[in-house]
TORKOL-4160 file (C-alpha; in steps of 0.2 Angstrom, whole numbers, padded with zeros to 4 digits, m for minus):
220
<pt num="1" X="0442" Y="0463" Z="0539"/>
<pt num="2" X="0460" Y="0462" Z="0534"/>
<pt num="3" X="0455" Y="0457" Z="0517"/>
<pt num="4" X="0444" Y="0473" Z="0516"/>
<pt num="5" X="0458" Y="0484" Z="0522"/>
<pt num="6" X="0470" Y="0477" Z="0509"/>
<pt num="7" X="0458" Y="0480" Z="0495"/>
<pt num="8" X="0454" Y="0497" Z="0501"/>
<pt num="9" X="0472" Y="0501" Z="0502"/>
<pt num="10" X="0474" Y="0494" Z="0484"/>
<pt num="11" X="0460" Y="0506" Z="0478"/>
<pt num="12" X="0468" Y="0521" Z="0487"/>
<pt num="13" X="0484" Y="0517" Z="0478"/>
<pt num="14" X="0475" Y="0516" Z="0461"/>
<pt num="15" X="0467" Y="0533" Z="0465"/>
<pt num="16" X="0484" Y="0540" Z="0470"/>
<pt num="17" X="0491" Y="0535" Z="0453"/>
<pt num="18" X="0475" Y="0541" Z="0443"/>
<pt num="19" X="0464" Y="0553" Z="0451"/>
<pt num="20" X="0477" Y="0564" Z="0459"/>
<pt num="21" X="0487" Y="0566" Z="0442"/>
<pt num="22" X="0470" Y="0569" Z="0433"/>
<pt num="23" X="0465" Y="0582" Z="0446"/>
<pt num="24" X="0481" Y="0592" Z="0444"/>
<pt num="25" X="0483" Y="0590" Z="0426"/>
<pt num="26" X="0465" Y="0597" Z="0424"/>
<pt num="27" X="0471" Y="0612" Z="0433"/>
<pt num="28" X="0486" Y="0614" Z="0422"/>
<pt num="29" X="0476" Y="0611" Z="0406"/>
<pt num="30" X="0462" Y="0623" Z="0410"/>
<pt num="31" X="0475" Y="0637" Z="0415"/>
<pt num="32" X="0485" Y="0634" Z="0399"/>
<pt num="33" X="0469" Y="0636" Z="0389"/>
<pt num="34" X="0465" Y="0652" Z="0398"/>
<pt num="35" X="0482" Y="0659" Z="0393"/>
<pt num="36" X="0493" Y="0654" Z="0408"/>
<pt num="37" X="0507" Y="0642" Z="0402"/>
<pt num="38" X="0516" Y="0642" Z="0418"/>
<pt num="39" X="0511" Y="0624" Z="0423"/>
<pt num="40" X="0515" Y="0618" Z="0405"/>
<pt num="41" X="0532" Y="0625" Z="0406"/>
<pt num="42" X="0536" Y="0617" Z="0423"/>
<pt num="43" X="0531" Y="0600" Z="0417"/>
<pt num="44" X="0514" Y="0599" Z="0426"/>
<pt num="45" X="0503" Y="0597" Z="0410"/>
<pt num="46" X="0505" Y="0578" Z="0411"/>
<pt num="47" X="0496" Y="0563" Z="0419"/>
<pt num="48" X="0513" Y="0556" Z="0425"/>
<pt num="49" X="0510" Y="0554" Z="0444"/>
<pt num="50" X="0528" Y="0558" Z="0448"/>
<pt num="51" X="0526" Y="0575" Z="0441"/>
<pt num="52" X="0513" Y="0579" Z="0455"/>
<pt num="53" X="0519" Y="0568" Z="0469"/>
<pt num="54" X="0519" Y="0575" Z="0486"/>
<pt num="55" X="0526" Y="0563" Z="0499"/>
<pt num="56" X="0515" Y="0568" Z="0514"/>
<pt num="57" X="0499" Y="0570" Z="0504"/>
<pt num="58" X="0502" Y="0553" Z="0496"/>
<pt num="59" X="0504" Y="0544" Z="0513"/>
<pt num="60" X="0488" Y="0554" Z="0519"/>
<pt num="61" X="0478" Y="0547" Z="0505"/>
<pt num="62" X="0484" Y="0529" Z="0507"/>
<pt num="63" X="0480" Y="0529" Z="0526"/>
<pt num="64" X="0465" Y="0541" Z="0527"/>
<pt num="65" X="0457" Y="0542" Z="0510"/>
<pt num="66" X="0460" Y="0560" Z="0508"/>
<pt num="67" X="0477" Y="0567" Z="0501"/>
<pt num="68" X="0484" Y="0580" Z="0490"/>
<pt num="69" X="0498" Y="0583" Z="0477"/>
<pt num="70" X="0510" Y="0597" Z="0474"/>
<pt num="71" X="0500" Y="0613" Z="0470"/>
<pt num="72" X="0500" Y="0617" Z="0451"/>
<pt num="73" X="0509" Y="0634" Z="0448"/>
<pt num="74" X="0497" Y="0646" Z="0441"/>
<pt num="75" X="0501" Y="0665" Z="0437"/>
<pt num="76" X="0485" Y="0674" Z="0437"/>
<pt num="77" X="0493" Y="0689" Z="0429"/>
<pt num="78" X="0492" Y="0679" Z="0413"/>
<pt num="79" X="0473" Y="0679" Z="0413"/>
<pt num="80" X="0463" Y="0692" Z="0405"/>
<pt num="81" X="0452" Y="0691" Z="0421"/>
<pt num="82" X="0463" Y="0686" Z="0435"/>
<pt num="83" X="0450" Y="0681" Z="0448"/>
<pt num="84" X="0439" Y="0672" Z="0435"/>
<pt num="85" X="0454" Y="0663" Z="0427"/>
<pt num="86" X="0459" Y="0657" Z="0445"/>
<pt num="87" X="0441" Y="0652" Z="0449"/>
<pt num="88" X="0439" Y="0642" Z="0433"/>
<pt num="89" X="0456" Y="0634" Z="0434"/>
<pt num="90" X="0452" Y="0629" Z="0452"/>
<pt num="91" X="0435" Y="0621" Z="0448"/>
<pt num="92" X="0443" Y="0610" Z="0435"/>
<pt num="93" X="0452" Y="0599" Z="0448"/>
<pt num="94" X="0436" Y="0594" Z="0457"/>
<pt num="95" X="0426" Y="0593" Z="0441"/>
<pt num="96" X="0439" Y="0580" Z="0435"/>
<pt num="97" X="0437" Y="0570" Z="0451"/>
<pt num="98" X="0418" Y="0570" Z="0448"/>
<pt num="99" X="0420" Y="0563" Z="0431"/>
<pt num="100" X="0432" Y="0549" Z="0437"/>
<pt num="101" X="0419" Y="0545" Z="0451"/>
<pt num="102" X="0405" Y="0544" Z="0438"/>
<pt num="103" X="0416" Y="0532" Z="0427"/>
<pt num="104" X="0420" Y="0522" Z="0443"/>
<pt num="105" X="0402" Y="0521" Z="0447"/>
<pt num="106" X="0397" Y="0515" Z="0430"/>
<pt num="107" X="0411" Y="0501" Z="0431"/>
<pt num="108" X="0405" Y="0496" Z="0449"/>
<pt num="109" X="0387" Y="0494" Z="0443"/>
<pt num="110" X="0393" Y="0484" Z="0428"/>
<pt num="111" X="0403" Y="0472" Z="0440"/>
<pt num="112" X="0388" Y="0471" Z="0452"/>
<pt num="113" X="0376" Y="0465" Z="0438"/>
<pt num="114" X="0389" Y="0454" Z="0431"/>
<pt num="115" X="0392" Y="0446" Z="0448"/>
<pt num="116" X="0373" Y="0445" Z="0451"/>
<pt num="117" X="0372" Y="0433" Z="0435"/>
<pt num="118" X="0388" Y="0424" Z="0436"/>
<pt num="119" X="0391" Y="0424" Z="0455"/>
<pt num="120" X="0402" Y="0434" Z="0466"/>
<pt num="121" X="0419" Y="0425" Z="0465"/>
<pt num="122" X="0435" Y="0431" Z="0471"/>
<pt num="123" X="0439" Y="0441" Z="0456"/>
<pt num="124" X="0422" Y="0449" Z="0454"/>
<pt num="125" X="0421" Y="0454" Z="0473"/>
<pt num="126" X="0439" Y="0461" Z="0472"/>
<pt num="127" X="0435" Y="0472" Z="0457"/>
<pt num="128" X="0418" Y="0478" Z="0465"/>
<pt num="129" X="0427" Y="0483" Z="0481"/>
<pt num="130" X="0441" Y="0492" Z="0472"/>
<pt num="131" X="0430" Y="0502" Z="0460"/>
<pt num="132" X="0417" Y="0506" Z="0473"/>
<pt num="133" X="0430" Y="0513" Z="0484"/>
<pt num="134" X="0438" Y="0523" Z="0470"/>
<pt num="135" X="0421" Y="0531" Z="0467"/>
<pt num="136" X="0419" Y="0535" Z="0485"/>
<pt num="137" X="0437" Y="0542" Z="0486"/>
<pt num="138" X="0435" Y="0553" Z="0470"/>
<pt num="139" X="0419" Y="0560" Z="0477"/>
<pt num="140" X="0428" Y="0564" Z="0494"/>
<pt num="141" X="0442" Y="0572" Z="0485"/>
<pt num="142" X="0431" Y="0583" Z="0475"/>
<pt num="143" X="0421" Y="0589" Z="0490"/>
<pt num="144" X="0436" Y="0591" Z="0501"/>
<pt num="145" X="0444" Y="0602" Z="0488"/>
<pt num="146" X="0429" Y="0613" Z="0487"/>
<pt num="147" X="0430" Y="0618" Z="0505"/>
<pt num="148" X="0430" Y="0638" Z="0503"/>
<pt num="149" X="0446" Y="0640" Z="0513"/>
<pt num="150" X="0464" Y="0643" Z="0507"/>
<pt num="151" X="0473" Y="0633" Z="0500"/>
<pt num="152" X="0459" Y="0622" Z="0493"/>
<pt num="153" X="0451" Y="0625" Z="0476"/>
<pt num="154" X="0435" Y="0630" Z="0484"/>
<pt num="155" X="0443" Y="0646" Z="0490"/>
<pt num="156" X="0448" Y="0651" Z="0473"/>
<pt num="157" X="0431" Y="0649" Z="0467"/>
<pt num="158" X="0423" Y="0658" Z="0482"/>
<pt num="159" X="0435" Y="0672" Z="0481"/>
<pt num="160" X="0429" Y="0676" Z="0463"/>
<pt num="161" X="0413" Y="0683" Z="0472"/>
<pt num="162" X="0423" Y="0694" Z="0484"/>
<pt num="163" X="0429" Y="0711" Z="0482"/>
<pt num="164" X="0448" Y="0714" Z="0478"/>
<pt num="165" X="0450" Y="0721" Z="0495"/>
<pt num="166" X="0444" Y="0705" Z="0504"/>
<pt num="167" X="0452" Y="0694" Z="0491"/>
<pt num="168" X="0470" Y="0700" Z="0495"/>
<pt num="169" X="0467" Y="0701" Z="0513"/>
<pt num="170" X="0462" Y="0683" Z="0514"/>
<pt num="171" X="0478" Y="0678" Z="0503"/>
<pt num="172" X="0488" Y="0688" Z="0516"/>
<pt num="173" X="0483" Y="0676" Z="0530"/>
<pt num="174" X="0482" Y="0660" Z="0519"/>
<pt num="175" X="0496" Y="0651" Z="0529"/>
<pt num="176" X="0487" Y="0654" Z="0545"/>
<pt num="177" X="0470" Y="0649" Z="0539"/>
<pt num="178" X="0478" Y="0633" Z="0532"/>
<pt num="179" X="0485" Y="0628" Z="0549"/>
<pt num="180" X="0469" Y="0632" Z="0558"/>
<pt num="181" X="0459" Y="0622" Z="0545"/>
<pt num="182" X="0469" Y="0607" Z="0547"/>
<pt num="183" X="0467" Y="0608" Z="0566"/>
<pt num="184" X="0448" Y="0608" Z="0564"/>
<pt num="185" X="0449" Y="0594" Z="0551"/>
<pt num="186" X="0460" Y="0584" Z="0563"/>
<pt num="187" X="0447" Y="0585" Z="0578"/>
<pt num="188" X="0433" Y="0581" Z="0566"/>
<pt num="189" X="0423" Y="0597" Z="0565"/>
<pt num="190" X="0420" Y="0594" Z="0546"/>
<pt num="191" X="0416" Y="0576" Z="0547"/>
<pt num="192" X="0397" Y="0577" Z="0547"/>
<pt num="193" X="0395" Y="0591" Z="0534"/>
<pt num="194" X="0408" Y="0582" Z="0522"/>
<pt num="195" X="0399" Y="0566" Z="0524"/>
<pt num="196" X="0382" Y="0574" Z="0521"/>
<pt num="197" X="0388" Y="0582" Z="0504"/>
<pt num="198" X="0397" Y="0566" Z="0499"/>
<pt num="199" X="0381" Y="0557" Z="0501"/>
<pt num="200" X="0372" Y="0570" Z="0490"/>
<pt num="201" X="0384" Y="0569" Z="0476"/>
<pt num="202" X="0384" Y="0550" Z="0476"/>
<pt num="203" X="0365" Y="0551" Z="0476"/>
<pt num="204" X="0365" Y="0562" Z="0461"/>
<pt num="205" X="0378" Y="0552" Z="0452"/>
<pt num="206" X="0368" Y="0536" Z="0455"/>
<pt num="207" X="0353" Y="0544" Z="0447"/>
<pt num="208" X="0363" Y="0551" Z="0432"/>
<pt num="209" X="0370" Y="0533" Z="0429"/>
<pt num="210" X="0353" Y="0525" Z="0429"/>
<pt num="211" X="0355" Y="0520" Z="0411"/>
<pt num="212" X="0367" Y="0507" Z="0417"/>
<pt num="213" X="0354" Y="0500" Z="0429"/>
<pt num="214" X="0341" Y="0500" Z="0415"/>
<pt num="215" X="0352" Y="0492" Z="0402"/>
<pt num="216" X="0358" Y="0478" Z="0413"/>
<pt num="217" X="0340" Y="0474" Z="0420"/>
<pt num="218" X="0334" Y="0474" Z="0402"/>
<pt num="219" X="0348" Y="0461" Z="0397"/>
<pt num="220" X="0345" Y="0451" Z="0413"/>
């Protein structure tokens, strides 16, 4: 159990140094492409983890598997269509995590089939644990950030479909919604639905990466 905990913690540390910067840089890059250079001017268009570091969010990721970074500054006034620009920029972060989850799953499968042939030694078992955990955490981060409540990315996407009146009313109460949401998360209200959607995404990615299974089975 201690060994599993150690490698899970290691995987989370790797996610902290990779998935979180990629998530935030994706926000910055898409916003910049859509006409808002704010994040680029503030040094957030980078994969350097230190540029996105949030101490509380980092600790939360290491010990719970869910965390966050400093929010990427975006000025919607620079977009031709403010709500659309915010929605697309917001979607870029979870999309980046799904890409990283897919890559991690491909590597996990490759390690599994390699271990099946050569035997699961210490190195193979360790790598399998790390990359499978990285896959799971990236999926969790994507789903978690797609919650349709402020300040998560999902709220920016959801708000695209709202009238301006409701959009600005929600933004007015963003801080209070944020506090209430974390209380609900803490008491476990969202545990079952989040696990359900995590399972669906993993199932879809497993099917999309079937070529890895086919290739290795053919070779073996």
